[in-house]
C-alpha positions, 0 to 999 in steps of 0.5 A: 500500500505504501508503494502504491500510494507513493507511485500515485503521488508522482506527477503524471509527467514522472510516471509517463516514460518515453517508449523504449526500443524493442528488446533484441533477442538473438537466437541460435538454434540447430533448426529454424523452428522457433516453436520447438524445444527450449527456444520455444519455451523461452519465447512462450514465457516472454509472450506470457510476460507481455512481450509482443514480437514486432512491438517490444521484442525483436528476434534475430534467428541464426539457424545452423541447420545441423552444422554446429561449426556455425555457432561461433560465427553466429555468436560473433554476428549477434554480438556485433549486431548489438542484441540485448541477449543471446538464447543459445538453443543448440546445446553445449556447443552453442552455449560455449560459442555465445559465452566466448563471443 
């Protein structure tokens, strides 16, 4: 109650914030299907939390199509593009590449 009362006492101009840029999520997967596996679960949870792709969430997909040797390059490209976070859905190899990038 104390917190809510304090927020209500703030002037409207203080409570209103400028729109933020969309959160940019880089996703590295073995396959192009984002709705399966751990990547799909994370994206479903982001939607449940109110993130809407195209509005406040941008997903940049890098699919290895089974070639795990691509993960280091994908991770570097995602870091260089300025994503906010990388979801390494391609197992341990993808996770290591993301950490090293």
